[in-house]
Every structure is written in structure tokens, then in C-alpha cells.
N, C-alpha and C positions, 0 to 999 in steps of 0.2 A: 504494500500500500504506500503510495506516495504521500509526502507531507500535505499536499493540496487535498488529496482525497481524505486523509485523516482529519484535516481541518473542517471540511464540509460535513463529514460524519459527526464529529464532535459538536459542531454548531447545531446540527439538527437535534442531537441528544440534549444539548443545553436548552434549546428552545422548548422541547418537550418537558424537560424538568421545570423550566420557568412556568409553563402552562400548568404543571402539576401543583404549583403553589396556590393556584386559584381553583383548580378542579381536582378534588380529592381522589378521583378515580385513576389519575395518572401519578406516577412517582414524581417526587419534587426535588427537594434540596439534596437528598442523598444521591440521587441520580446525577445531579449537576456536579457534586463533589467527585463522584466516581469518574465522571467524564473528564474532569481536569487531570486526574491521575492517569487515566487511560491515554490521554493525549501525550503525557510525558513519555510513556512507554512507546507510543507510536512514532513520535518525532525525535525522541532523545531528550535527555535531561540537560539543562543548562542552568546557569545562575538565575536567569529570568524564570525558567520553568519551576525551579525550586521555590522561588519567591512567590510565584502565582499560586502554587499548591499550598503554601503556608497561609497566604491570605485567604484562599478559598476555604481552607479548613477552618480558619477563624470565623469567616462569614457563615459557613455552614453551621458551626457550633452555636453562633448567635441566633441563627434562624430557628434551629431546633429548640433552643432555650426559649425564644419568643413564643413558639407554638405551645409551650407548656406553661410558662410563667404568666403571660398576659391574660389568657382565659381564667387561670386560677386566681390571679389578683383581682380581676373584674368580678369574679364570683364572690370572693371574700368581701370586696367593697360594697357589693349590692346586698350582702347579708345572706347569701345562699349557703345552705348547710353543706357539710361534707357529703352527706347522704345524697343530696340533690346533685352535687358535682359528679358523683359516681353514677347517678341515674342519667345525667347528661351524656356521660361516656358510653353507657350501655345503649341509650337511645341513638347515639351517633352510629354505633356499630350495626344495630338493627336497621336503622334508616338507610345505611350504605347498601345493604343487601335488598331492601324492599323497594327503594326508589333510587336507582343508579344516579350518580353524580351529585344531585342536590340533596339526596336523602340523609347524608351525614349531618348536614346543617339542620334540616327539618327534624330529624330524629333527636339531635342534641337538645334543640329548643323544646320539643315535646317532652323529652325526659325530664328536663329541669322544671318545666311548668307543672307537669303532673306530680312530681315529687314535692315541689314546694307547696302546692295546694294541699296535698295530703298531710303535710306537716303543719302548715299555718291555718288552713281553712279560711284564708283571706286572699281574695283575688287581687287586691291592690299590692300586697307584699309579693304575691306570686308574679305579678306583672313586672314589678320593680326588679326582682331577681332575674327574671327571664331576659328582660331588656339589658340588664347589666352584663350577663354572660354573653348575649348575642353581640354586644359591643366589643367584649373581650376577644371573641372569636374573630370578629371583623378586623380588629387592630392586629391580631396575631397574623392573620392572612396578609394584610397589607405589609407588615414588617417582613414576613417571609418572602413576599414578592420583591420588595425593595432589596433585601439582602441577596436574593437570587439574581436580581438584575445586576447587582454589584459583582457577583461571581462572573456573570457573562461579560461585563465590561473589562474586568481584570484579565480574564482569559483572552479576550479580543486583542489586548495589548501583546500578549504572548504570541498569539496566532499571527499578528502583524510582523513581529520580529522573526518568526520562523519562515514566513512566506514572502517577505519583501527584503 
């Protein structure tokens, strides 16, 4: 495989990974990270390549952390119980299989809403917690997309060095 072919292949994989930060059915950040490492094996390692992989690793770790920390923080800030956070995770998994692509979001929101209502018996508190967690998931998705875009930009610099 030539450097140009490797560059095109990795670009496609990176774009799929970036789309995966928005569409849960596609692999996301980990695919992007693996693609940058694969690119190093395909075109050879250089100082630039090692620096790009280090930066990509840091951006990937930040994106994964954002995917965990931001929804959890939003749940805590909105007063959602730990039990409801677990219900949101279970709802997300069920939703993923019942309604492809958007089911993960719908399932998580349904899980938190049902659980919070069963705990509080108060629709206003339930609504507050559900909206808080939905905002947290939205922020984490935005953060992951932005960090994934950062990986794409950093890798593009490496690809430019390799190909020009």
C-alpha cells in the first residue's frame, strides 16, 4: 500500500469515527485513535508521527472522560439519584437495540424519567432531572465531536508532511 492510499484509507476511517461521535451506532473516538496508530505502521514512524499519536491519545482520553464525566455531573447537579443514573444506562442499552441509532438517547431519557418518577412521584422533579441529564449527554456529545475533530486536524498535519 502506498502512502497516498494509506492516507485516503485512514481519512475515511477518521471521518467514520468522527461521525461515530454523533451516531452511537458507529464506532467513534477509539476508532479514530486506532486509525492514527495504524497510519504510523502504514507510512512509518517519524518524530511528527510520534507527536501526533501522543496528542491523539491525549485527545482520545479527554473525549472518553467527557463521555463519562459530563453526563454524571449533569445528573448529580439536577438531583438525579444513582439508581436513576443506572436506569438511564440500562434504558440506553435497551433503546440501542429497539430503535437503531437514536434509541440510545431515547432509551436513556426514558430510563431516567421512569426511575425518577418512581422514586419522587413528582413530575416536576422528574422533568428537572431528565432535562439535566439530557443536557449532560448533549454536552458530552459535543465535547467528543470537538475532540475528535481535533484528532482529525492533528492527523491532517501528519498526512501533509508524509504526502507533500
